[in-house]
DOVEXPA-420450 format. One record per residue: residue in three letters; x negated, y negated, z of N, C-alpha, C in turn. Coordinates in steps of 0.2 Angstrom, whole numbers, padded with zeros to 4 digits, always signed. Example, Ala and Ser with C-alpha at 12.3 -4.5 7.8 and 13.67 -1.06 7.14 Angstrom:
<recs>
ALA-0066+0028+0039-0062+0022+0039-0066+0016+0039
SER-0064+0011+0035-0068+0005+0036-0064+0000+0039
</recs>
This chain:
<recs>
MET-0175+0000+0295-0173+0006+0295-0167+0007+0290
THR-0169+0013+0287-0164+0015+0282-0158+0020+0284
THR-0152+0017+0282-0146+0021+0285-0147+0029+0282
PRO-0145+0034+0287-0145+0040+0284-0140+0041+0278
GLY-0143+0046+0273-0138+0046+0267-0140+0040+0261
THR-0145+0036+0263-0146+0031+0258-0153+0033+0255
LYS-0155+0029+0250-0162+0031+0247-0166+0026+0251
PRO-0173+0027+0250-0178+0023+0254-0177+0015+0253
LYS-0179+0012+0257-0178+0004+0257-0182+0001+0251
LEU-0178-0003+0247-0181-0006+0241-0184-0013+0242
SER-0188-0015+0238-0192-0021+0239-0187-0027+0238
ALA-0187-0033+0239-0183-0038+0239-0181-0039+0231
SER-0186-0038+0227-0185-0039+0220-0181-0033+0217
ALA-0182-0027+0219-0179-0022+0217-0171-0022+0219
ARG-0171-0024+0225-0164-0024+0228-0160-0030+0225
ARG-0162-0035+0222-0159-0040+0219-0157-0038+0213
THR-0161-0034+0209-0160-0031+0203-0154-0027+0203
ALA-0155-0022+0208-0149-0017+0209-0143-0020+0211
MET-0142-0025+0214-0136-0028+0216-0133-0032+0211
LEU-0137-0035+0206-0135-0039+0200-0132-0034+0195
GLY-0135-0028+0195-0133-0023+0190-0126-0021+0192
ALA-0126-0019+0199-0119-0017+0202-0113-0022+0201
MET-0115-0028+0202-0111-0033+0202-0108-0034+0195
PHE-0113-0034+0189-0109-0034+0183-0107-0028+0180
LEU-0108-0022+0183-0105-0016+0181-0098-0016+0182
MET-0097-0018+0188-0090-0019+0191-0086-0024+0187
ALA-0089-0030+0187-0086-0035+0183-0085-0034+0176
THR-0089-0031+0172-0088-0029+0165-0083-0023+0164
SER-0083-0019+0169-0079-0013+0169-0072-0015+0168
ALA-0070-0021+0172-0064-0024+0173-0062-0027+0167
ILE-0067-0030+0163-0066-0034+0157-0067-0029+0151
GLY-0061-0027+0149-0061-0022+0143-0056-0024+0138
PRO-0054-0021+0133-0049-0022+0128-0042-0024+0131
GLY-0040-0020+0136-0034-0022+0139-0034-0028+0143
PHE-0039-0030+0146-0040-0037+0150-0039-0042+0145
ILE-0042-0042+0139-0042-0047+0134-0034-0048+0131
THR-0031-0042+0130-0024-0042+0127-0019-0044+0133
GLN-0020-0042+0139-0015-0044+0144-0016-0052+0145
THR-0023-0054+0146-0024-0061+0147-0020-0066+0141
THR-0021-0064+0135-0018-0068+0130-0011-0067+0130
GLU-0007-0061+0130+0000-0061+0131+0003-0065+0136
PHE+0000-0065+0143+0003-0068+0148+0002-0076+0147
THR-0003-0078+0144-0004-0086+0142+0001-0087+0138
VAL+0002-0083+0133+0008-0085+0128+0015-0086+0131
GLN+0015-0080+0136+0022-0080+0139+0024-0086+0144
ILE+0019-0087+0148+0020-0092+0154+0016-0099+0153
GLY+0012-0099+0149+0007-0105+0148+0004-0107+0154
ALA+0003-0113+0156-0001-0115+0162+0000-0112+0168
SER+0006-0110+0169+0008-0106+0175+0003-0100+0176
PHE+0001-0097+0171-0003-0091+0172-0009-0093+0177
ALA-0011-0099+0178-0017-0101+0182-0015-0098+0189
PHE-0009-0099+0191-0007-0097+0198-0008-0089+0199
ALA-0006-0085+0194-0006-0078+0194-0014-0076+0194
ILE-0018-0080+0190-0026-0078+0191-0028-0080+0198
LEU-0026-0085+0200-0029-0087+0207-0027-0082+0213
VAL-0020-0080+0213-0018-0075+0218-0021-0068+0217
SER-0022-0066+0210-0025-0060+0209-0032-0060+0211
ILE-0036-0065+0210-0043-0065+0212-0043-0065+0219
LEU-0039-0068+0223-0039-0068+0231-0038-0060+0233
VAL-0033-0057+0230-0032-0050+0232-0037-0045+0230
ASP-0040-0046+0224-0046-0042+0222-0052-0043+0227
ILE-0053-0049+0229-0059-0050+0234-0057-0046+0240
ALA-0051-0046+0242-0049-0043+0249-0051-0035+0248
VAL-0049-0033+0242-0050-0025+0241-0057-0024+0241
GLN-0062-0028+0237-0068-0026+0235-0073-0027+0241
LEU-0071-0033+0245-0075-0034+0252-0075-0027+0256
ASN-0069-0024+0256-0069-0018+0260-0071-0012+0257
VAL-0071-0011+0250-0073-0005+0247-0081-0005+0247
TRP-0084-0011+0245-0091-0011+0245-0094-0009+0251
ARG-0091-0013+0257-0094-0013+0264-0094-0006+0266
ILE-0088-0003+0265-0087+0004+0268-0092+0009+0265
ILE-0092+0009+0258-0096+0014+0255-0103+0012+0255
GLY-0105+0005+0256-0111+0003+0257-0114+0005+0263
VAL-0111+0004+0268-0113+0006+0276-0113+0013+0277
SER-0108+0017+0274-0108+0024+0275-0114+0028+0271
GLY-0116+0025+0265-0120+0029+0261-0117+0034+0257
LEU-0111+0035+0258-0107+0040+0254-0102+0037+0249
ARG-0101+0041+0243-0097+0040+0238-0089+0040+0241
ALA-0085+0037+0238-0078+0037+0240-0075+0045+0241
GLN-0077+0049+0236-0075+0056+0237-0078+0060+0242
GLU-0084+0058+0244-0088+0061+0249-0085+0059+0256
LEU-0083+0053+0257-0080+0050+0263-0073+0054+0263
GLY-0069+0055+0258-0063+0058+0258-0063+0065+0261
ASN-0068+0069+0259-0069+0076+0261-0072+0077+0267
LYS-0075+0072+0270-0077+0072+0277-0071+0071+0282
ILE-0066+0067+0279-0061+0065+0283-0055+0071+0283
LEU-0054+0074+0277-0050+0079+0276-0052+0083+0271
PRO-0055+0089+0271-0058+0093+0266-0053+0094+0260
GLY-0056+0092+0254-0051+0093+0249-0048+0086+0245
ILE-0047+0081+0250-0044+0075+0248-0048+0071+0244
GLY-0055+0072+0245-0059+0068+0240-0059+0071+0234
TRP-0059+0077+0233-0059+0080+0226-0052+0078+0223
ALA-0047+0078+0226-0040+0075+0223-0041+0069+0221
LEU-0044+0064+0224-0046+0057+0222-0050+0058+0216
ALA-0056+0062+0216-0060+0063+0210-0056+0065+0204
ALA-0052+0069+0205-0048+0072+0199-0044+0066+0196
LEU-0041+0062+0200-0037+0057+0198-0041+0051+0194
VAL-0047+0049+0197-0052+0045+0194-0054+0048+0187
PHE-0056+0054+0187-0059+0057+0181-0054+0057+0175
ILE-0048+0060+0177-0044+0061+0171-0041+0053+0168
GLY-0040+0048+0173-0039+0042+0171-0045+0039+0167
GLY-0051+0039+0169-0057+0037+0166-0057+0040+0159
MET-0056+0046+0158-0057+0049+0151-0052+0046+0146
VAL-0046+0046+0148-0041+0044+0144-0042+0036+0142
PHE-0044+0032+0147-0045+0025+0145-0052+0024+0141
ASN-0056+0029+0142-0062+0028+0138-0062+0029+0131
ILE-0057+0033+0129-0055+0034+0122-0053+0027+0119
GLY-0049+0024+0123-0046+0017+0121-0051+0012+0121
ASN-0056+0013+0126-0062+0009+0126-0066+0009+0120
ILE-0067+0015+0118-0071+0017+0111-0067+0014+0105
ALA-0061+0014+0106-0057+0011+0100-0058+0004+0100
GLY-0058+0001+0106-0059-0007+0107-0066-0008+0104
THR-0071-0004+0105-0078-0006+0101-0078-0006+0094
GLY-0074-0001+0092-0072-0001+0084-0069-0007+0081
LEU-0064-0009+0085-0060-0015+0083-0065-0021+0083
GLY-0070-0022+0089-0074-0027+0089-0079-0028+0084
VAL-0081-0021+0082-0086-0021+0076-0083-0023+0070
ASN-0076-0021+0069-0073-0023+0063-0072-0030+0062
ALA-0070-0034+0068-0070-0041+0068-0077-0045+0067
MET-0082-0042+0069-0089-0045+0069-0092-0044+0061
MET-0091-0038+0059-0095-0036+0053-0090-0033+0047
GLY-0084-0032+0049-0079-0029+0044-0080-0022+0043
LEU-0084-0018+0047-0085-0011+0047-0079-0008+0048
ASP-0078-0001+0045-0072+0003+0047-0072+0004+0055
PRO-0066+0003+0058-0066+0003+0065-0069+0010+0068
LYS-0067+0016+0064-0070+0022+0067-0078+0023+0066
ILE-0080+0020+0061-0088+0020+0061-0091+0016+0066
GLY-0087+0009+0068-0089+0005+0073-0089+0009+0080
GLY-0083+0012+0081-0083+0016+0087-0087+0021+0089
ILE-0089+0025+0083-0094+0030+0085-0101+0027+0085
LEU-0103+0022+0081-0109+0019+0082-0110+0016+0089
SER-0105+0013+0092-0105+0010+0099-0105+0015+0104
ALA-0102+0021+0103-0103+0027+0108-0110+0029+0108
VAL-0114+0030+0102-0121+0031+0102-0125+0027+0105
VAL-0123+0020+0105-0127+0015+0109-0126+0017+0116
ALA-0120+0018+0119-0120+0020+0126-0123+0026+0128
ILE-0123+0031+0123-0126+0037+0125-0134+0036+0125
LEU-0137+0032+0121-0144+0031+0121-0146+0027+0127
ILE-0141+0023+0130-0143+0020+0137-0145+0025+0142
PHE-0140+0030+0142-0140+0035+0148-0145+0041+0146
LEU-0148+0041+0140-0153+0046+0138-0160+0043+0139
SER-0161+0036+0140-0167+0033+0141-0171+0035+0148
LYS-0177+0035+0147-0181+0038+0153-0179+0034+0159
ARG-0178+0027+0159-0176+0023+0165-0169+0020+0164
ALA-0164+0026+0164-0158+0024+0162-0155+0020+0166
GLY-0157+0020+0174-0153+0016+0179-0155+0008+0177
MET-0161+0007+0176-0163+0001+0174-0160-0003+0167
ALA-0160+0002+0162-0157+0001+0156-0150-0002+0157
LEU-0146+0002+0161-0139+0001+0162-0138-0006+0166
ASP-0142-0006+0171-0141-0013+0175-0143-0019+0170
LYS-0148-0018+0166-0149-0024+0161-0145-0026+0156
ILE-0142-0020+0153-0137-0021+0147-0131-0024+0149
VAL-0129-0022+0156-0122-0025+0158-0122-0032+0159
VAL-0129-0034+0162-0129-0041+0164-0130-0045+0157
LEU-0134-0042+0153-0134-0046+0146-0128-0047+0142
LEU-0124-0041+0142-0118-0041+0139-0112-0046+0142
GLY-0112-0046+0149-0109-0050+0153-0110-0057+0151
ALA-0116-0059+0151-0119-0066+0150-0117-0069+0143
ILE-0117-0064+0138-0115-0066+0132-0108-0067+0131
MET-0104-0063+0134-0096-0064+0134-0095-0071+0137
ILE-0098-0072+0143-0096-0079+0146-0097-0085+0142
LEU-0104-0084+0139-0106-0090+0135-0102-0091+0129
LEU-0100-0086+0125-0096-0087+0120-0089-0089+0121
MET-0086-0086+0128-0080-0088+0129-0079-0095+0131
LEU-0085-0098+0134-0085-0104+0136-0085-0109+0130
TYR-0089-0107+0125-0089-0111+0119-0082-0112+0116
VAL-0078-0106+0115-0072-0107+0112-0067-0110+0116
ALA-0068-0109+0123-0063-0113+0128-0065-0121+0127
ILE-0071-0123+0126-0072-0130+0125-0069-0132+0119
VAL-0071-0129+0114-0068-0131+0107-0060-0131+0107
ALA-0056-0126+0111-0050-0126+0110-0047-0133+0114
ALA-0050-0136+0118-0048-0142+0121-0042-0141+0125
PRO-0042-0136+0130-0035-0135+0134-0034-0140+0139
PRO-0028-0141+0141-0025-0146+0146-0027-0143+0153
VAL-0034-0145+0154-0036-0142+0161-0033-0145+0167
GLY-0031-0151+0166-0027-0154+0172-0021-0151+0174
GLU-0018-0149+0168-0011-0145+0169-0012-0138+0172
ALA-0017-0135+0170-0020-0128+0172-0021-0130+0180
LEU-0025-0134+0182-0027-0134+0189-0021-0136+0193
LYS-0016-0140+0190-0010-0141+0195-0006-0135+0196
ASN-0005-0131+0190-0001-0125+0190-0004-0120+0194
SER-0011-0120+0196-0014-0115+0199-0012-0115+0207
VAL-0010-0121+0210-0007-0121+0216+0000-0123+0216
MET+0003-0126+0211+0010-0128+0211+0013-0126+0204
PRO+0014-0120+0203+0016-0117+0197+0023-0118+0195
GLU+0024-0119+0189+0031-0120+0187+0035-0114+0185
ASN+0031-0108+0185+0034-0102+0184+0030-0097+0188
ILE+0033-0093+0192+0030-0088+0196+0032-0081+0193
ASN+0028-0077+0191+0030-0069+0188+0026-0064+0192
PHE+0029-0061+0197+0026-0057+0202+0023-0051+0198
LEU+0027-0049+0192+0025-0043+0188+0018-0044+0185
ILE+0018-0050+0182+0011-0052+0180+0005-0052+0185
ILE+0007-0054+0191+0002-0054+0197+0000-0047+0197
THR+0005-0042+0199+0004-0036+0200+0000-0032+0194
THR+0002-0034+0189-0002-0031+0183-0009-0033+0182
LEU-0010-0039+0184-0018-0042+0184-0021-0038+0189
ILE-0019-0037+0195-0022-0034+0201-0024-0027+0199
GLY-0019-0023+0196-0020-0016+0194-0026-0015+0189
GLY-0026-0020+0184-0030-0020+0179-0038-0022+0182
THR-0038-0026+0187-0045-0028+0189-0048-0024+0194
VAL-0044-0021+0198-0047-0017+0204-0043-0010+0204
GLY-0040-0008+0199-0036-0001+0198-0041+0004+0196
GLY-0039+0010+0198-0043+0017+0194-0050+0016+0196
TYR-0054+0019+0191-0061+0019+0192-0065+0012+0194
ILE-0061+0007+0192-0065+0000+0191-0066-0002+0199
THR-0062+0001+0204-0062+0000+0211-0069+0001+0214
TYR-0072+0007+0211-0078+0010+0214-0084+0009+0209
ALA-0083+0006+0203-0089+0006+0199-0095+0002+0202
GLY-0094-0004+0205-0099-0007+0207-0102-0004+0214
ALA-0098-0002+0218-0100+0001+0224-0104+0007+0223
HIS-0102+0011+0219-0105+0018+0218-0112+0017+0214
ARG-0112+0011+0210-0119+0010+0207-0123+0006+0212
MET-0121+0003+0216-0125+0001+0222-0128+0006+0226
LEU-0124+0010+0228-0126+0016+0231-0132+0020+0228
ASP-0131+0022+0221-0136+0025+0217-0142+0022+0216
SER-0142+0015+0217-0148+0011+0216-0152+0011+0223
GLY-0148+0013+0228-0152+0013+0234-0152+0006+0238
ALA-0147+0002+0236-0147-0005+0239-0140-0005+0244
ALA-0141+0001+0248-0135+0002+0253-0138+0002+0260
GLY-0134+0003+0265-0136+0003+0272-0134-0003+0276
ILE-0134-0002+0283-0131-0007+0287-0135-0014+0286
GLU-0142-0013+0285-0146-0018+0284-0146-0023+0279
ASN-0141-0020+0273-0139-0024+0268-0132-0027+0268
VAL-0129-0027+0273-0122-0030+0273-0121-0036+0271
LYS-0125-0041+0272-0125-0047+0269-0125-0047+0262
ASP-0130-0043+0258-0131-0043+0252-0124-0040+0248
ILE-0122-0035+0252-0116-0031+0250-0110-0035+0249
THR-0109-0039+0255-0103-0044+0255-0104-0049+0249
ARG-0109-0052+0249-0110-0057+0244-0109-0055+0237
THR-0112-0049+0235-0111-0046+0229-0104-0044+0227
SER-0101-0041+0232-0094-0039+0231-0090-0045+0229
ILE-0090-0050+0232-0087-0056+0230-0088-0059+0224
LEU-0095-0059+0223-0097-0062+0216-0095-0058+0210
SER-0094-0052+0211-0092-0047+0205-0085-0050+0203
ILE-0080-0051+0208-0074-0053+0207-0074-0060+0204
ILE-0079-0064+0206-0078-0071+0203-0081-0071+0197
VAL-0086-0067+0194-0088-0066+0188-0082-0064+0183
THR-0078-0059+0186-0072-0057+0182-0067-0062+0182
GLY-0066-0066+0187-0062-0072+0187-0064-0077+0182
ILE-0070-0079+0182-0073-0084+0177-0071-0082+0170
MET-0072-0076+0168-0070-0073+0162-0063-0073+0160
ARG-0059-0072+0165-0052-0073+0164-0050-0080+0163
VAL-0053-0085+0167-0051-0092+0167-0053-0094+0160
LEU-0059-0093+0158-0061-0096+0152-0057-0093+0145
LEU-0055-0087+0146-0051-0084+0140-0044-0087+0140
PHE-0041-0088+0147-0035-0092+0148-0035-0098+0145
LEU-0040-0102+0146-0041-0109+0144-0041-0109+0136
ALA-0045-0105+0133-0046-0104+0126-0039-0104+0123
ILE-0035-0099+0125-0029-0097+0123-0024-0103+0124
LEU-0024-0106+0129-0020-0111+0132-0020-0118+0128
GLY-0027-0119+0126-0029-0125+0122-0025-0123+0115
VAL-0026-0118+0112-0022-0116+0106-0014-0117+0106
VAL-0011-0114+0111-0004-0113+0112-0002-0120+0113
ALA-0005-0124+0118-0003-0131+0120-0003-0135+0114
GLY-0007-0134+0109-0008-0138+0103-0002-0137+0098
GLY+0003-0132+0100+0009-0132+0096+0008-0125+0091
VAL+0002-0121+0092+0001-0116+0087+0005-0110+0090
VAL+0009-0107+0086+0013-0101+0088+0009-0094+0085
LEU+0007-0090+0090+0004-0085+0088+0009-0079+0087
THR+0008-0076+0081+0013-0071+0079+0010-0064+0077
SER+0004-0064+0076+0001-0057+0074+0000-0052+0080
ASP-0002-0046+0077-0002-0041+0082-0008-0041+0086
ASN-0013-0046+0084-0019-0047+0088-0019-0055+0089
LYS-0015-0056+0094-0015-0064+0096-0021-0067+0098
ALA-0026-0063+0102-0032-0066+0104-0036-0068+0098
ALA-0037-0063+0093-0041-0065+0088-0038-0071+0083
GLU-0031-0071+0083-0028-0077+0080-0029-0083+0083
ALA-0029-0083+0090-0030-0089+0093-0038-0091+0092
PHE-0043-0087+0093-0050-0089+0091-0050-0091+0085
GLY-0047-0089+0080-0048-0091+0073-0045-0098+0073
HIS-0040-0100+0076-0037-0107+0076-0041-0112+0079
ALA-0045-0110+0085-0048-0114+0089-0055-0115+0085
ALA-0058-0111+0082-0065-0112+0080-0067-0109+0073
GLY-0061-0108+0069-0062-0105+0063-0066-0099+0062
GLU-0070-0098+0057-0073-0092+0056-0078-0090+0062
ILE-0081-0096+0065-0086-0093+0071-0082-0091+0076
GLY-0076-0093+0077-0071-0091+0082-0069-0084+0082
MET-0067-0082+0075-0066-0075+0074-0072-0070+0075
ARG-0078-0072+0074-0084-0068+0074-0085-0068+0082
SER-0084-0073+0085-0086-0073+0093-0081-0069+0096
PHE-0074-0069+0093-0070-0064+0096-0072-0057+0095
GLY-0075-0055+0090-0077-0049+0088-0083-0046+0093
VAL-0088-0051+0094-0093-0050+0098-0091-0049+0106
ILE-0086-0053+0108-0083-0053+0115-0079-0046+0116
LEU-0075-0044+0111-0071-0038+0111-0076-0032+0111
TRP-0081-0032+0106-0086-0026+0106-0090-0026+0113
ALA-0092-0031+0116-0096-0032+0122-0091-0029+0128
ALA-0085-0032+0128-0080-0030+0133-0079-0022+0133
ALA-0078-0020+0127-0076-0013+0126-0082-0008+0128
LEU-0088-0010+0125-0094-0006+0126-0096-0006+0134
THR-0096-0011+0137-0097-0012+0145-0092-0008+0149
SER-0086-0007+0146-0081-0003+0149-0082+0005+0148
VAL-0084+0006+0142-0086+0013+0140-0091+0015+0145
ILE-0096+0011+0146-0102+0013+0151-0099+0013+0158
GLY-0096+0008+0160-0093+0008+0167-0088+0015+0168
ALA-0084+0016+0164-0079+0022+0165-0083+0028+0165
ALA-0088+0029+0159-0091+0035+0160-0095+0036+0166
TYR-0099+0031+0168-0104+0031+0174-0100+0033+0180
THR-0094+0029+0181-0090+0030+0188-0086+0036+0187
SER-0083+0038+0182-0080+0045+0182-0084+0051+0184
VAL-0090+0051+0181-0095+0056+0182-0097+0055+0190
SER-0098+0049+0193-0100+0049+0200-0095+0053+0204
PHE-0090+0053+0202-0084+0056+0206-0085+0064+0205
ILE-0088+0066+0201-0088+0074+0200-0095+0077+0201
THR-0099+0073+0203-0106+0074+0205-0108+0072+0213
LYS-0113+0075+0215-0114+0073+0222-0120+0068+0223
SER-0121+0065+0228-0127+0060+0229-0133+0064+0228
THR-0133+0070+0230-0140+0074+0229-0141+0077+0222
THR-0136+0076+0217-0137+0079+0211-0142+0074+0207
PRO-0148+0078+0204-0153+0073+0201-0151+0069+0196
GLU-0153+0063+0196-0151+0057+0191-0151+0060+0184
ARG-0156+0063+0182-0157+0065+0175-0150+0070+0173
THR-0148+0075+0178-0143+0079+0177-0136+0075+0177
ARG-0136+0070+0181-0130+0065+0181-0129+0062+0174
ASN-0135+0060+0171-0135+0056+0165-0133+0060+0159
LEU-0135+0066+0159-0134+0071+0154-0126+0073+0154
ILE-0123+0073+0161-0115+0074+0160-0112+0068+0158
THR-0115+0062+0159-0112+0056+0157-0112+0056+0150
VAL-0118+0058+0146-0119+0058+0139-0113+0063+0136
ALA-0112+0068+0139-0107+0073+0137-0100+0070+0137
PHE-0099+0067+0143-0093+0064+0144-0091+0059+0138
ILE-0096+0054+0137-0095+0049+0131-0094+0053+0125
ALA-0098+0058+0123-0098+0061+0117-0091+0065+0116
VAL-0088+0067+0122-0081+0071+0121-0076+0065+0119
CYS-0076+0060+0123-0072+0055+0121-0072+0051+0114
ALA-0079+0052+0112-0079+0049+0105-0077+0053+0100
VAL-0078+0060+0101-0075+0065+0096-0067+0065+0096
ILE-0064+0064+0102-0057+0064+0102-0054+0057+0099
TYR-0058+0052+0100-0057+0046+0096-0057+0046+0089
LEU-0062+0050+0086-0063+0051+0079-0058+0054+0076
PHE-0055+0060+0080-0049+0063+0077-0042+0059+0077
LEU-0042+0056+0083-0035+0053+0085-0035+0045+0082
GLY-0041+0042+0082-0041+0034+0080-0040+0030+0086
GLN-0036+0032+0091-0035+0029+0097-0032+0033+0102
ALA-0032+0031+0109-0029+0035+0114-0022+0035+0113
PRO-0018+0042+0112-0012+0042+0112-0008+0037+0117
GLN-0003+0033+0115+0001+0029+0119+0004+0033+0125
THR+0006+0038+0124+0009+0042+0130+0004+0044+0136
LEU-0003+0045+0133-0008+0047+0138-0010+0040+0141
LEU-0010+0035+0138-0012+0029+0141-0007+0026+0146
ILE-0001+0028+0145+0005+0026+0150+0004+0030+0156
PHE+0002+0037+0155+0001+0042+0160-0005+0040+0165
ALA-0011+0038+0160-0017+0036+0164-0016+0029+0168
GLY-0012+0025+0165-0010+0018+0168-0006+0019+0175
ALA-0002+0025+0175+0002+0026+0181-0003+0029+0186
PHE-0008+0033+0183-0013+0036+0188-0016+0031+0192
ASN-0019+0026+0187-0023+0020+0191-0019+0017+0196
GLY-0012+0016+0195-0009+0012+0200-0008+0016+0206
LEU-0008+0023+0206-0008+0028+0212-0015+0028+0215
ILE-0020+0028+0211-0027+0028+0214-0028+0023+0219
LEU-0027+0017+0217-0028+0012+0221-0026+0012+0228
PRO-0019+0013+0230-0017+0014+0237-0020+0021+0241
PHE-0021+0026+0236-0023+0032+0239-0030+0032+0241
GLY-0035+0030+0236-0042+0029+0238-0044+0024+0243
PHE-0039+0018+0243-0041+0013+0247-0039+0015+0255
ALA-0033+0019+0255-0032+0022+0262-0037+0026+0265
ILE-0040+0030+0261-0046+0034+0264-0052+0030+0266
LEU-0053+0025+0262-0058+0021+0264-0057+0017+0271
LEU-0051+0014+0271-0049+0011+0277-0048+0015+0283
TYR-0046+0021+0283-0046+0026+0288-0053+0027+0291
ALA-0057+0028+0287-0065+0029+0288-0067+0023+0293
ALA-0066+0017+0291-0067+0011+0294-0064+0010+0301
TRP-0057+0013+0301-0053+0012+0307-0055+0017+0313
ARG-0055+0023+0310-0056+0029+0315-0062+0033+0315
ARG-0066+0032+0309-0072+0037+0309-0078+0033+0309
ARG-0080+0030+0315-0086+0025+0315-0092+0029+0314
ASP-0091+0036+0316-0097+0041+0315-0100+0041+0307
LEU-0095+0041+0303-0096+0041+0296-0100+0034+0294
LEU-0099+0029+0298-0102+0022+0296-0109+0021+0300
HIS-0111+0027+0303-0117+0027+0307-0117+0022+0313
GLY-0111+0022+0316-0110+0018+0322-0109+0011+0321
TYR-0108+0009+0315-0107+0002+0313-0100-0001+0316
ALA-0100-0007+0319-0093-0009+0321-0090-0013+0316
TYR-0085-0010+0312-0082-0013+0307-0078-0019+0310
PRO-0079-0025+0306-0075-0031+0308-0068-0030+0308
LYS-0064-0032+0314-0057-0031+0314-0053-0035+0309
TRP-0056-0042+0308-0053-0046+0303-0053-0043+0296
LEU-0058-0040+0295-0059-0038+0288-0055-0032+0287
LEU-0054-0027+0292-0049-0022+0292-0042-0024+0292
GLY-0041-0029+0296-0034-0032+0295-0031-0034+0288
ILE-0037-0038+0285-0036-0040+0278-0035-0034+0274
GLY-0039-0029+0275-0039-0023+0270-0031-0020+0271
VAL-0029-0019+0277-0023-0016+0278-0017-0020+0275
ALA-0017-0026+0275-0011-0030+0272-0012-0030+0264
THR-0018-0029+0262-0019-0029+0255-0017-0022+0253
TRP-0018-0016+0257-0016-0009+0256-0009-0009+0255
LEU-0005-0012+0259+0002-0013+0258+0005-0015+0252
LEU+0001-0020+0249+0003-0023+0243+0001-0018+0238
THR-0005-0014+0239-0006-0009+0233-0001-0003+0233
LEU+0002-0002+0239+0008+0003+0239+0013+0001+0234
TYR+0014-0006+0235+0020-0009+0230+0018-0008+0223
LEU+0011-0010+0222+0009-0009+0215+0009-0001+0212
GLY+0008+0003+0217+0008+0010+0215+0015+0013+0214
TRP+0020+0010+0218+0027+0012+0217+0029+0009+0209
ASN+0027+0004+0208+0028+0001+0201+0025+0005+0195
SER+0019+0007+0197+0016+0011+0192+0019+0017+0190
LEU+0023+0020+0195+0027+0026+0194+0033+0025+0188
ALA+0034+0019+0188+0039+0017+0183+0036+0019+0176
GLY+0029+0018+0176+0026+0021+0169+0027+0027+0167
LEU+0027+0032+0172+0028+0039+0170+0035+0040+0168
SER+0040+0037+0169+0047+0038+0167+0047+0037+0159
LYS+0043+0033+0156+0042+0032+0150+0040+0037+0145
LEU+0037+0042+0149+0035+0048+0145+0041+0053+0144
TRP+0046+0052+0148+0052+0057+0146+0057+0053+0143
ALA+0056+0047+0141+0062+0042+0138+0063+0046+0131
</recs>
């Protein structure tokens, strides 16, 4: 039986493909240019102790995604639709926050693709950025856009992991020291931990995989086991990428190299694997940025359309969204720093705001979950994590003060 509000039941093969696509869309949306910069900077700052921050952030991210995917998947409703059923208008407020943040960050993501193409082939970053935006647009213009999207994010995700694995092995990091510090860190930095959590499940990233799963038709009470497994795997994929990047940088830093350039990640890859390392970095940065362009556009548009909106219409709106971001990038060269700070603060606020809506639906609106008895242990974990996101949101407000400095 198919839960009301979801699409007809998929075959086992189609469901696996849909879940794999949703998993990688969430994971690759989290792995963007900012992800690479943050991981590199924090590894340089605290060395092997960064392993502890990664482990804690992965556990918190799993707690968030377990709840988000299950509530959205069982209800058959997008986050903003759930919000509007709980309190009319609150869902559109969430949609506005996600859309604004998604657009600003997508300008930065397109800039990231330009830098990746430059590192790969030496092309002008603006040309690389526009060409990459065209690639993203073509995906959404294809006749089977949903299948194309699922396949491209899985392919690019696999390429990133394999290249990162190669560089991590060549860098010969002190793995034993990293493992020890993952449970007994020499240096604990809570600001770094909160930054990682916000960057992995903040803003539009929180909903990317769950909304894709919903649009694929792989939702409903009968799919709870698949939903649970996929939500955890999406964070694990992100975590694997973070760990491999961390080990690659740690291997270089532990070897006594002092990274001093503006692009420390590229410098580290060059030290680890020479010219091959530099080109690999270009491919990784481009793939990370392109999948983030796709994820940000897809998810942002999913917040301003309805489940009943025809897929073709939704894809055309997504194309327009990417095109507008690309034109702005062409004129500016990058997302203005002030706007990035503003959007970053928005992301920090979106997490507790949107998460509260979903947890309330699980706690008090069983009717929206079609009578599903939501596990109390999962709700308890969700509430505890929500309290942490409140702290993250409060910290994000500090970013807004920089606008007036």
